[in-house]
C-alpha positions as CSV (number, residue, x, y, z in Angstrom):
1,X,4.5,4.1,4.5
2,X,4.1,7.7,5.3
3,X,0.9,8.5,7.3
4,X,0.0,11.3,4.9
5,X,-0.3,8.7,2.1
6,X,-2.7,6.4,3.9
7,X,-5.9,8.1,2.5
8,X,-4.5,7.8,-1.0
9,X,-3.6,4.2,-0.5
10,X,-7.1,3.4,0.8
11,X,-8.7,5.1,-2.1
12,X,-6.6,3.1,-4.6
13,X,-7.3,-0.3,-2.9
14,X,-7.6,-2.9,-5.6
15,X,-10.6,-5.1,-6.1
16,X,-8.5,-8.1,-7.1
17,X,-8.3,-9.7,-3.7
18,X,-6.7,-13.1,-2.9
19,X,-10.1,-14.5,-1.7
20,X,-13.0,-12.1,-2.5
21,X,-15.4,-14.4,-0.6
22,X,-13.8,-13.7,2.7
23,X,-11.8,-10.4,2.5
24,X,-12.3,-6.9,1.3
25,X,-10.8,-3.4,1.8
26,X,-7.2,-4.4,1.6
27,X,-4.1,-2.3,1.2
28,X,-1.7,-3.8,-1.4
29,X,1.8,-2.5,-1.2
30,X,3.9,-3.5,-4.2
31,X,6.6,-6.0,-3.3
32,X,5.1,-6.7,0.1
33,X,1.6,-8.0,-0.6
34,X,-1.6,-7.2,1.2
35,X,-0.9,-5.5,4.5
36,X,-4.4,-4.8,5.8
37,X,-7.7,-6.6,5.4
38,X,-11.0,-7.4,6.9
39,X,-13.8,-9.9,6.4
40,X,-16.3,-12.5,7.8
41,X,-13.7,-15.3,7.8
42,X,-9.9,-15.3,8.5
43,X,-7.9,-16.3,5.4
44,X,-6.9,-20.0,5.4
45,X,-3.3,-20.9,6.1
46,X,-1.1,-21.3,3.0
47,X,-3.0,-18.7,1.0
48,X,-1.0,-16.4,-1.2
49,X,-0.8,-12.6,-1.5
50,X,-0.9,-11.7,2.2
51,X,2.2,-9.8,3.3
52,X,4.2,-10.7,6.3
53,X,2.8,-8.8,9.3
54,X,-0.6,-8.2,7.6
55,X,-3.3,-7.2,10.1
56,X,-6.6,-8.9,9.4
57,X,-9.8,-7.8,11.3
58,X,-12.4,-10.6,11.6
59,X,-15.7,-8.8,11.4
60,X,-17.7,-11.8,12.3
61,X,-15.8,-12.6,15.5
62,X,-17.6,-14.0,18.5
63,X,-15.1,-13.0,21.1
64,X,-12.5,-10.2,21.5
65,X,-9.7,-12.8,21.2
66,X,-10.8,-13.8,17.7
67,X,-11.1,-10.3,16.3
68,X,-7.6,-9.3,15.2
69,X,-5.1,-11.5,13.4
70,X,-1.5,-11.1,12.2
71,X,0.1,-13.0,9.4
72,X,3.3,-14.6,10.7
73,X,3.8,-16.4,7.3
74,X,4.7,-14.6,4.1
75,X,3.2,-13.8,0.7
76,X,3.6,-17.3,-0.7
77,X,2.1,-19.0,2.4
78,X,0.2,-17.1,4.9
79,X,-0.3,-18.1,8.6
80,X,-2.7,-15.9,10.5
81,X,-2.5,-16.1,14.3
82,X,-4.9,-14.4,16.7
83,X,-3.6,-11.4,18.6
84,X,-4.7,-12.3,22.2
85,X,-6.1,-9.4,24.1
86,X,-5.6,-9.4,27.8
């Protein structure tokens, strides 16, 4: 994705989220799924629609180590792991 297209992608962000109760503001890249998201709760493992490498910001985190997560799964079965900050 070209950096100059980021603003356009953010403005076109769809409202049909995989789990509207826990995630908003996602960037959906056709063929790759959702690659950026945020919300009060991290998506549960085995959820669908989250692209491999998706970054999820947990807005209700209690510690720095539970703020940012990466999907190591794929669009058919997500698996978000915390990015440990040292």
